[in-house]
C-alpha positions in Angstrom: -4.2 7.0 47.6 -7.5 6.7 45.8 -6.8 9.3 43.6 -3.0 7.3 42.8 -5.3 3.6 41.9 -7.8 5.9 39.8 -4.7 7.1 37.6 -3.1 4.1 37.6 -6.5 2.0 36.6 -7.4 4.6 33.8 -3.6 3.9 32.6 -4.7 0.5 32.6 -8.1 1.1 30.1 -6.0 3.5 28.0 -3.3 0.7 27.5 -5.7 -2.0 26.8 -8.9 0.4 24.8 -6.4 2.7 23.4 -6.9 6.4 24.0 -8.6 9.5 21.7 -8.0 12.9 23.2 -7.4 11.7 26.5 -10.4 9.8 27.0 -10.9 5.9 27.0 -12.4 4.2 24.3 -13.2 0.9 22.9 -12.4 -0.6 19.6 -13.9 -3.8 17.5 -12.0 -6.8 16.6 -10.8 -6.9 12.9 -12.5 -9.0 10.1 -10.7 -12.1 8.9 -8.0 -10.7 6.6 -5.3 -12.7 4.9 -2.4 -11.1 4.4 -0.5 -11.1 1.1 1.3 -8.1 1.0 2.8 -6.9 -2.4 6.4 -7.2 -3.6 8.0 -3.9 -2.9 8.4 -1.8 -6.1 8.1 1.2 -7.8 4.7 0.3 -9.1 2.7 -1.2 -6.6 4.0 -1.1 -3.0 6.8 1.8 -2.8 7.4 1.9 1.1 6.0 5.6 1.5 4.9 6.1 4.7 1.4 7.0 6.1 2.3 9.2 8.8 -1.4 10.2 9.2 -5.3 8.1 8.5 -7.6 10.7 8.3 -9.9 8.6 5.9 -10.8 5.6 4.0 -12.0 5.4 0.5 -13.9 3.2 -0.9 -12.8 1.8 -5.3 -14.7 -0.9 -7.0 -12.2 -2.9 -9.4 -14.1 -2.3 -12.6 -13.2 -5.5 -13.8 -16.8 -7.9 -13.0 -16.4 -11.4 -12.0 -13.4 -11.2 -11.0 -11.5 -12.2 -7.6 -9.5 -10.8 -4.8 -6.8 -12.7 -6.0 -6.9 -12.1 -9.7 -6.9 -8.1 -8.6 -4.4 -8.4 -6.1 -1.9 -10.5 -8.6 -2.5 -7.0 -10.8 -1.4 -5.4 -8.7 1.6 -7.3 -7.7 2.7 -7.8 -11.4 3.0 -3.8 -11.9 6.5 -4.2 -11.0 7.1 -6.2 -13.6 6.7 -2.5 -15.8 6.9 1.3 -15.9 4.0 3.2 -16.8 1.1 2.7 -14.4 1.1 2.8 -10.6 -1.9 1.4 -8.7 -2.8 -0.4 -5.5 -5.0 -0.4 -2.6 -4.2 -1.6 1.4 -7.5 -3.8 0.2 -9.2 -5.9 -2.1 -12.8 -7.7 -1.0 -13.6 -10.4 -2.9 -17.0 -11.3 -4.3 -16.8 -14.8 -1.2 -16.0 -11.6 1.1 -13.0 -13.1 1.7 -10.7 -9.8 2.2 -6.8 -9.7 0.9 -4.9 -7.2 2.7 -2.1 -5.9 -0.2 0.1 -2.6 1.6 0.4 -2.6 5.1 -1.3 0.4 7.3 1.8 2.3 7.3 2.4 2.3 3.9 0.7 4.6 1.2 -1.4 2.8 -1.8 -1.6 4.0 -5.0 -5.4 4.4 -5.2 -6.7 8.1 -4.2 -4.8 10.5 -6.2 -4.0 13.4 -4.2 -5.9 11.9 -0.9 -3.3 8.8 -1.1 -1.4 10.4 1.5 -3.8 10.6 4.6 -6.5 7.2 3.8 -6.9 3.7 3.1 -7.8 2.4 0.3 -10.7 -0.5 -0.6 -11.0 -2.1 -3.5 -14.4 -4.4 -4.0 -15.2 -6.5 -6.6 -18.8 -7.0 -8.3 -20.0 -9.6 -10.2 -21.7 -7.1 -12.9 -21.4 -4.0 -14.8 -23.5 -2.1 -12.7 -20.9 -2.6 -10.2 -22.9 -2.5 -7.1 -21.8 -5.4 -4.8 -22.9 -8.9 -3.5 -24.2 -9.3 -0.6 -20.8 -11.0 0.8 -18.4 -8.6 -0.3 -21.3 -5.7 1.2 -20.6 -7.5 4.5 -17.3 -8.1 4.5 -16.9 -4.1 3.5 -19.5 -3.2 6.6 -16.8 -5.3 8.9 -13.7 -3.9 7.8 -14.9 -0.3 7.1 -16.0 -0.6 10.7 -12.7 -1.5 11.9 -11.0 0.7 10.4 -13.4 3.6 11.4 -13.0 2.4 15.1 -8.5 1.8 14.9 -8.5 4.9 13.1 -11.2 7.2 14.8 -12.8 8.1 12.1 -16.8 9.2 11.1 -18.9 9.1 9.2 -17.7 11.9 7.0 -14.1 10.2 6.9 -15.8 7.8 4.5 -15.2 8.7 0.9 -16.1 7.1 -2.7 -12.7 7.7 -5.4 -15.8 10.0 -6.7 -15.5 12.4 -4.0 -11.5 13.0 -4.2 -11.4 13.4 -8.4 -15.0 12.6 -10.0 -14.3 9.1 -11.4 -17.0 7.3 -11.1 -16.0 5.2 -8.9 -17.6 3.0 -7.1 -19.6 3.2 -10.0 -22.7 1.9 -8.7 -22.2 4.4 -5.5 -22.1 7.5 -7.7 -25.2 6.4 -9.6 -27.1 5.5 -6.7 -26.3 8.6 -3.8 -29.1 6.7 -1.9 -27.0 3.3 -1.6 -24.2 5.3 -0.9 -25.7 6.9 1.9 -27.1 3.6 3.2 -23.5 2.4 3.2 -22.3 5.3 5.2 -25.1 4.7 7.7 -24.5 1.0 8.0 -21.1 1.0 8.5 -22.0 3.5 11.6 -24.5 1.4 12.7 -22.2 -1.6 12.6 -19.6 0.2 14.3 -21.6 0.6 16.7 -22.9 -2.1 17.4 -19.8 -3.3 18.1 -18.4 -1.4 20.1 -21.6 -1.6 22.0 -21.0 -5.3 22.4 -16.9 -4.7 23.1 -18.2 -2.5 26.3 -20.1 -5.6 27.6 -17.3 -7.7 27.4 
């Protein structure tokens, strides 16, 4: 009887918190996200399934001073042309706002050969250096940590566009390798802090 109760309890924990290789784990809550999904089309939301998430790819918009909404609308307007394919799952704005453009079970056109197994995040930036301001940075930590928790990703699964293609994106975090390493450290530290809080809860 005791063994049956124990199995039932483990089953409940797995149902509530998820299961990873047979062990219960604690997920964290997502940050505030506004869903403004792109209209299905061939050039920014093709609706091809994203079957397995093996990484997060961080980008910068390369369009200083623009908002998350403006960059989301750029992706939306690509449906009216026949040359450019581009999109991202999320865009983070200068005020820290997060707009979701693509569902997490569909690919985006952001990371070339890794479109089929990664979630992409575009980050707005105030000037040509490409450095994220504090509000954008803080939302990036929260969003990336949540995605790591949701898809059981580790530090090495957090990538730059540069790591895939050699493109200077996100520019500041390519030119300043120490800032990139710190960003990844901060994401994992944020994740561990939130998971510890979830366990206590």
